[in-house]
LUMGULUM-571655 format. One record per residue: residue number from 0; chain; z, x, y of N, C-alpha, C in turn. Coordinates in Angstrom, 1 decimal. Example, Ala and Ser with C-alpha at 12.3 -4.5 7.8 and 13.67 -1.06 7.14 Angstrom:
2
+-----+----+--------+--------+--------+--------+--------+--------+--------+--------+--------+
:   i : ch :   n_c3 :   n_c1 :   n_c2 :  ca_c3 :  ca_c1 :  ca_c2 :   c_c3 :   c_c1 :   c_c2 :
+-----+----+--------+--------+--------+--------+--------+--------+--------+--------+--------+
:   0 :  A :    7.8 :   13.2 :   -5.7 :    7.8 :   12.3 :   -4.5 :    7.8 :   13.2 :   -3.3 :
:   1 :  A :    7.1 :   12.8 :   -2.2 :    7.1 :   13.7 :   -1.1 :    7.9 :   12.9 :    0.0 :
+-----+----+--------+--------+--------+--------+--------+--------+--------+--------+--------+
//
This chain:
76
+-----+----+--------+--------+--------+--------+--------+--------+--------+--------+--------+
:   i : ch :   n_c3 :   n_c1 :   n_c2 :  ca_c3 :  ca_c1 :  ca_c2 :   c_c3 :   c_c1 :   c_c2 :
+-----+----+--------+--------+--------+--------+--------+--------+--------+--------+--------+
:   0 :  A :   64.7 :   13.7 :   41.9 :   63.4 :   13.8 :   42.5 :   62.7 :   12.5 :   42.2 :
:   1 :  A :   62.3 :   11.8 :   43.3 :   61.6 :   10.5 :   43.1 :   60.1 :   10.7 :   42.9 :
:   2 :  A :   59.5 :    9.6 :   42.7 :   58.0 :    9.7 :   42.4 :   57.2 :   10.2 :   43.6 :
:   3 :  A :   57.6 :    9.9 :   44.8 :   56.9 :   10.3 :   46.0 :   57.0 :   11.9 :   46.1 :
:   4 :  A :   58.2 :   12.4 :   45.9 :   58.4 :   13.8 :   46.0 :   57.6 :   14.5 :   44.9 :
:   5 :  A :   57.6 :   14.0 :   43.7 :   56.8 :   14.6 :   42.6 :   55.4 :   14.6 :   42.9 :
:   6 :  A :   54.9 :   13.5 :   43.5 :   53.4 :   13.4 :   43.8 :   53.1 :   14.5 :   44.9 :
:   7 :  A :   53.9 :   14.6 :   45.9 :   53.7 :   15.5 :   47.0 :   53.7 :   17.0 :   46.4 :
:   8 :  A :   54.7 :   17.2 :   45.6 :   54.8 :   18.6 :   45.0 :   53.6 :   18.9 :   44.1 :
:   9 :  A :   53.1 :   17.9 :   43.4 :   51.9 :   18.1 :   42.5 :   50.7 :   18.4 :   43.4 :
:  10 :  A :   50.5 :   17.6 :   44.5 :   49.4 :   17.8 :   45.4 :   49.4 :   19.2 :   46.0 :
:  11 :  A :   50.6 :   19.6 :   46.4 :   50.7 :   21.0 :   47.0 :   50.3 :   22.0 :   46.0 :
:  12 :  A :   50.8 :   21.9 :   44.8 :   50.5 :   22.8 :   43.7 :   49.0 :   22.9 :   43.4 :
:  13 :  A :   48.4 :   21.7 :   43.3 :   46.9 :   21.7 :   43.1 :   46.2 :   22.3 :   44.2 :
:  14 :  A :   46.5 :   22.0 :   45.5 :   45.9 :   22.5 :   46.6 :   46.0 :   24.0 :   46.7 :
:  15 :  A :   47.2 :   24.5 :   46.3 :   47.4 :   26.0 :   46.3 :   46.6 :   26.7 :   45.2 :
:  16 :  A :   46.5 :   26.1 :   44.1 :   45.8 :   26.7 :   42.9 :   44.3 :   26.6 :   42.9 :
:  17 :  A :   43.7 :   25.7 :   43.7 :   42.3 :   25.6 :   43.7 :   41.6 :   26.5 :   44.7 :
:  18 :  A :   40.5 :   27.0 :   44.3 :   39.7 :   27.8 :   45.1 :   38.6 :   27.0 :   45.8 :
:  19 :  A :   38.1 :   27.4 :   47.0 :   37.0 :   26.6 :   47.6 :   35.8 :   26.3 :   46.8 :
:  20 :  A :   35.4 :   27.3 :   46.0 :   34.2 :   27.1 :   45.1 :   34.5 :   26.0 :   44.1 :
:  21 :  A :   35.7 :   25.9 :   43.6 :   36.1 :   24.8 :   42.7 :   35.9 :   23.5 :   43.3 :
:  22 :  A :   36.4 :   23.3 :   44.5 :   36.2 :   22.1 :   45.2 :   34.8 :   21.7 :   45.5 :
:  23 :  A :   34.0 :   22.7 :   45.9 :   32.6 :   22.4 :   46.1 :   31.9 :   22.0 :   44.8 :
:  24 :  A :   32.2 :   22.8 :   43.7 :   31.6 :   22.4 :   42.4 :   32.0 :   21.0 :   42.0 :
:  25 :  A :   33.3 :   20.7 :   42.2 :   33.7 :   19.4 :   41.8 :   33.0 :   18.3 :   42.6 :
:  26 :  A :   32.8 :   18.5 :   43.9 :   32.1 :   17.6 :   44.7 :   30.7 :   17.4 :   44.3 :
:  27 :  A :   30.0 :   18.5 :   44.0 :   28.6 :   18.4 :   43.6 :   28.5 :   17.7 :   42.3 :
:  28 :  A :   29.4 :   18.0 :   41.4 :   29.5 :   17.3 :   40.1 :   29.7 :   15.8 :   40.2 :
:  29 :  A :   30.6 :   15.4 :   41.1 :   30.9 :   14.0 :   41.3 :   29.7 :   13.3 :   41.9 :
:  30 :  A :   29.1 :   13.9 :   42.9 :   27.9 :   13.3 :   43.5 :   26.7 :   13.2 :   42.5 :
:  31 :  A :   26.6 :   14.2 :   41.7 :   25.5 :   14.1 :   40.7 :   25.8 :   13.0 :   39.7 :
:  32 :  A :   27.0 :   12.9 :   39.2 :   27.3 :   11.8 :   38.2 :   27.1 :   10.4 :   38.9 :
:  33 :  A :   27.6 :   10.3 :   40.2 :   27.4 :    9.0 :   40.9 :   25.9 :    8.7 :   41.1 :
:  34 :  A :   25.1 :    9.7 :   41.4 :   23.7 :    9.5 :   41.5 :   23.0 :    9.0 :   40.2 :
:  35 :  A :   23.4 :    9.7 :   39.1 :   22.9 :    9.3 :   37.8 :   23.3 :    7.8 :   37.5 :
:  36 :  A :   24.5 :    7.5 :   37.7 :   25.0 :    6.1 :   37.5 :   24.2 :    5.1 :   38.3 :
:  37 :  A :   24.0 :    5.4 :   39.6 :   23.3 :    4.5 :   40.5 :   21.8 :    4.4 :   40.0 :
:  38 :  A :   21.2 :    5.5 :   39.7 :   19.8 :    5.5 :   39.2 :   19.7 :    4.6 :   37.9 :
:  39 :  A :   20.6 :    4.8 :   37.0 :   20.6 :    4.0 :   35.7 :   20.8 :    2.5 :   36.0 :
:  40 :  A :   21.6 :    2.2 :   36.9 :   21.9 :    0.8 :   37.3 :   20.7 :    0.2 :   37.9 :
:  41 :  A :   20.0 :    0.9 :   38.8 :   18.9 :    0.3 :   39.6 :   17.7 :    0.2 :   38.7 :
:  42 :  A :   17.5 :    1.2 :   37.8 :   16.2 :    1.2 :   37.0 :   16.4 :    0.6 :   35.6 :
:  43 :  A :   17.6 :   -0.1 :   35.3 :   17.8 :   -0.6 :   34.0 :   16.9 :   -1.9 :   33.8 :
:  44 :  A :   16.3 :   -2.1 :   32.6 :   15.4 :   -3.2 :   32.4 :   16.1 :   -4.5 :   32.7 :
:  45 :  A :   17.4 :   -4.7 :   32.5 :   18.1 :   -5.9 :   32.7 :   18.0 :   -6.2 :   34.2 :
:  46 :  A :   18.3 :   -5.2 :   35.1 :   18.3 :   -5.4 :   36.5 :   16.9 :   -5.7 :   37.0 :
:  47 :  A :   15.9 :   -5.1 :   36.5 :   14.5 :   -5.3 :   36.9 :   14.1 :   -6.7 :   36.5 :
:  48 :  A :   14.5 :   -7.2 :   35.3 :   14.2 :   -8.6 :   34.9 :   14.9 :   -9.6 :   35.8 :
:  49 :  A :   16.2 :   -9.3 :   36.2 :   16.9 :  -10.2 :   37.1 :   16.1 :  -10.3 :   38.5 :
:  50 :  A :   15.7 :   -9.1 :   39.0 :   15.0 :   -9.2 :   40.3 :   13.7 :   -9.9 :   40.2 :
:  51 :  A :   13.0 :   -9.7 :   39.1 :   11.7 :  -10.3 :   38.9 :   11.9 :  -11.8 :   38.7 :
:  52 :  A :   12.9 :  -12.3 :   38.0 :   13.2 :  -13.7 :   37.8 :   13.5 :  -14.3 :   39.2 :
:  53 :  A :   14.3 :  -13.6 :   40.0 :   14.7 :  -14.2 :   41.3 :   13.5 :  -14.3 :   42.2 :
:  54 :  A :   12.7 :  -13.3 :   42.2 :   11.5 :  -13.3 :   43.0 :   10.5 :  -14.4 :   42.5 :
:  55 :  A :   10.4 :  -14.6 :   41.2 :    9.6 :  -15.7 :   40.7 :   10.1 :  -17.0 :   41.1 :
:  56 :  A :   11.4 :  -17.2 :   41.0 :   12.0 :  -18.5 :   41.4 :   11.8 :  -18.8 :   42.9 :
:  57 :  A :   12.0 :  -17.8 :   43.7 :   11.8 :  -17.9 :   45.2 :   10.3 :  -18.2 :   45.5 :
:  58 :  A :    9.4 :  -17.6 :   44.8 :    8.0 :  -17.9 :   45.0 :    7.6 :  -19.3 :   44.6 :
:  59 :  A :    8.2 :  -19.7 :   43.5 :    8.0 :  -21.1 :   43.0 :    8.5 :  -22.1 :   44.0 :
:  60 :  A :    9.7 :  -21.8 :   44.5 :   10.3 :  -22.7 :   45.5 :    9.4 :  -22.8 :   46.8 :
:  61 :  A :    8.9 :  -21.7 :   47.2 :    8.1 :  -21.6 :   48.4 :    6.8 :  -22.4 :   48.2 :
:  62 :  A :    6.2 :  -22.3 :   47.0 :    5.0 :  -23.1 :   46.7 :    5.3 :  -24.6 :   46.7 :
:  63 :  A :    6.5 :  -25.0 :   46.1 :    6.9 :  -26.4 :   46.1 :    7.1 :  -26.9 :   47.5 :
:  64 :  A :    7.7 :  -26.1 :   48.4 :    7.9 :  -26.5 :   49.8 :    6.5 :  -26.7 :   50.5 :
:  65 :  A :    5.5 :  -25.9 :   50.1 :    4.2 :  -26.0 :   50.7 :    3.4 :  -27.1 :   50.1 :
:  66 :  A :    3.9 :  -27.8 :   49.1 :    3.3 :  -28.9 :   48.5 :    2.4 :  -28.6 :   47.3 :
:  67 :  A :    2.5 :  -27.4 :   46.8 :    1.7 :  -27.0 :   45.7 :    2.6 :  -27.1 :   44.4 :
:  68 :  A :    2.3 :  -27.9 :   43.5 :    3.1 :  -28.1 :   42.3 :    2.7 :  -27.1 :   41.3 :
:  69 :  A :    3.7 :  -26.4 :   40.7 :    3.4 :  -25.4 :   39.8 :    3.6 :  -25.8 :   38.3 :
:  70 :  A :    4.4 :  -26.9 :   38.1 :    4.7 :  -27.3 :   36.8 :    3.9 :  -28.6 :   36.5 :
:  71 :  A :    3.3 :  -28.8 :   35.4 :    2.6 :  -30.1 :   35.1 :    3.6 :  -31.2 :   35.0 :
:  72 :  A :    3.2 :  -32.4 :   35.5 :    4.1 :  -33.5 :   35.5 :    4.3 :  -34.0 :   34.1 :
:  73 :  A :    5.5 :  -34.5 :   33.8 :    5.7 :  -35.0 :   32.4 :    5.2 :  -36.4 :   32.2 :
:  74 :  A :    4.9 :  -37.1 :   33.3 :    4.4 :  -38.5 :   33.3 :    3.0 :  -38.6 :   32.8 :
:  75 :  A :    2.2 :  -37.6 :   32.8 :    0.8 :  -37.7 :   32.4 :    0.6 :  -37.6 :   30.9 :
+-----+----+--------+--------+--------+--------+--------+--------+--------+--------+--------+
//
């Protein structure tokens, strides 16, 4: 028996042994875990700091393009 036949046999056995409520529960659990992971990633302090730093840099560049200097000159 090669690997492909073993995989197909295992998939058939799993499909035969699982009940619909098990699949629904597993799907809900997977989506819940995925949602929690995404929420943690989006609201982590490190990610918020990165977004704030990027926005600050872009704002500074826009001010420079408009001719407004935001940093004191070192020559004075």
